[in-house]
C-alpha positions in Angstrom: 142.3 89.8 105.0 145.0 91.1 107.2 148.4 89.5 107.9 150.4 89.2 111.0 151.2 92.3 113.1 154.8 92.9 112.1 156.4 95.7 114.1 157.8 98.6 112.1 161.3 99.6 112.9 163.0 102.8 111.7 166.7 103.5 111.6 168.5 106.6 110.3 168.2 105.4 106.6 165.8 102.5 106.6 162.3 101.3 107.4 161.9 97.6 108.4 158.3 96.5 107.9 156.2 93.6 107.0 155.9 92.1 103.6 153.2 93.4 101.2 152.0 91.7 98.1 153.4 94.5 96.0 156.9 93.8 97.3 157.0 90.4 95.6 158.5 91.6 92.3 161.4 93.3 94.0 161.9 90.2 96.3 161.8 87.9 93.2 164.3 90.0 91.4 166.7 90.0 94.3 166.5 86.2 94.9 166.9 85.5 91.2 170.1 87.5 91.0 173.3 85.4 91.0 175.2 88.2 92.8 172.8 87.9 95.7 172.7 84.1 95.9 176.4 83.6 95.3 177.1 82.7 98.9 173.6 81.4 99.7 174.1 78.0 98.0 175.0 79.7 94.7 171.7 79.1 93.0 169.5 81.9 91.7 165.9 81.2 92.7 163.0 80.5 90.3 159.8 82.4 90.7 158.2 79.5 92.6 161.0 79.3 95.1 160.8 83.1 95.6 157.1 82.8 96.3 157.6 80.2 98.9 160.3 82.3 100.6 158.0 85.3 100.4 155.1 83.4 102.1 157.4 81.9 104.7 158.5 85.4 105.8 154.9 86.1 106.9 154.3 82.6 108.3 157.2 82.9 110.8 155.4 85.9 112.4 152.1 84.0 112.6 153.5 80.9 114.3 156.7 82.1 116.1 156.1 85.8 117.0 159.2 86.8 115.0 160.2 86.6 111.4 161.4 88.6 108.5 161.1 92.2 107.5 161.3 94.0 104.2 164.2 96.5 104.3 163.1 99.7 102.6 165.2 102.7 101.9 163.7 105.7 103.5 164.8 108.2 100.9 163.5 106.4 97.8 161.0 103.9 99.2 162.9 101.2 97.3 163.0 97.6 98.6 166.6 97.0 99.6 166.2 93.4 100.8 165.0 91.2 103.6 166.2 90.6 107.2 164.9 88.8 110.2 164.8 85.7 112.4 163.7 82.3 111.5 163.6 78.7 112.7 164.3 76.7 109.5 164.5 73.3 111.2 167.8 72.8 109.4 169.3 69.3 109.3 172.7 70.6 110.5 175.3 69.4 113.1 175.6 70.9 115.6 171.9 71.7 115.8 170.6 75.3 115.7 167.3 74.2 117.4 166.3 76.7 120.1 168.7 79.4 118.6 166.7 81.7 116.4 168.7 82.3 113.2 169.2 85.8 111.9 169.6 86.2 108.1 169.8 89.0 105.6 169.9 89.5 101.9 170.3 92.8 100.1 169.7 93.5 96.4 173.0 93.9 94.5 172.2 97.6 93.7 172.4 98.3 97.4 175.6 96.4 98.3 178.3 98.3 100.0 176.1 101.0 101.6 176.1 99.5 105.1 172.3 98.8 105.0 172.7 95.2 106.1 174.7 96.2 109.2 172.3 99.0 110.0 169.3 96.7 109.7 170.9 93.9 111.6 171.7 96.1 114.6 168.1 97.3 114.7 166.7 93.7 114.4 169.0 92.4 117.1 167.9 95.3 119.4 164.3 94.5 118.7 165.0 90.8 119.4 166.5 91.6 122.8 163.6 94.0 123.7 161.1 91.3 122.7 162.7 88.3 124.5 163.8 86.4 121.4 165.4 83.3 122.8 169.2 83.3 123.2 171.5 82.5 121.8 170.9 84.0 118.4 172.6 82.2 115.5 173.6 82.6 111.9 175.3 80.5 109.3 177.6 82.0 106.7 179.6 80.8 103.8 183.3 81.2 104.7 183.9 83.1 101.4 181.3 85.7 102.2 183.6 88.2 103.9 181.0 91.0 103.9 178.5 88.9 105.9 181.1 87.7 108.2 182.1 91.3 108.9 178.4 92.2 109.5 178.0 89.3 112.0 181.1 90.2 113.9 180.2 93.9 114.0 176.9 92.8 115.5 178.5 90.8 118.3 178.3 87.3 116.7 181.3 85.0 117.3 182.3 82.0 115.3 181.5 78.8 117.2 182.3 76.1 114.6 182.6 75.2 111.0 180.5 72.4 109.5 178.7 71.5 106.3 175.1 72.2 105.3 173.8 70.6 102.1 177.4 69.7 101.2 178.7 73.2 101.5 181.1 74.4 104.2 179.5 77.0 106.5 180.5 78.9 109.6 178.1 78.8 112.6 178.0 82.0 114.6 176.2 82.7 117.9 175.4 85.8 120.0 174.2 85.9 123.5 
């Protein structure tokens, strides 16, 4: 059985590619790390939640024509994290409907290397070349200064502050 045709993107240091079953252990390890989830609702994920996230990454591609990539380090072949676009049908005001949401997560061992910025620029470029609807959006915890810097470097601007699941978030848009 083959999965969706996820485009492969290469940058100077990274390969962005579709999820493979053998990526699951690295993805599970990343999402169960409190350093990774600190600003993404603060809860490390159980294996079951990691599995659903993993499957959702593939499902987006099947149903929307866009989705999430595995971020792989070219030099080592290590799974660095995940990045991509989603439509999460979030119950948030103002609504993000019609504005594909970019998101990224990088394993703690790779924090501070600029990989998220490098991958985000490549994914945004792919999005424009493949007619991803505009505006693009993202939501970020106000305390997550690193992700705010990434969003701003990639041309996102703060549009409003709101709450999502009882936590304050900043909504950013691009385009």
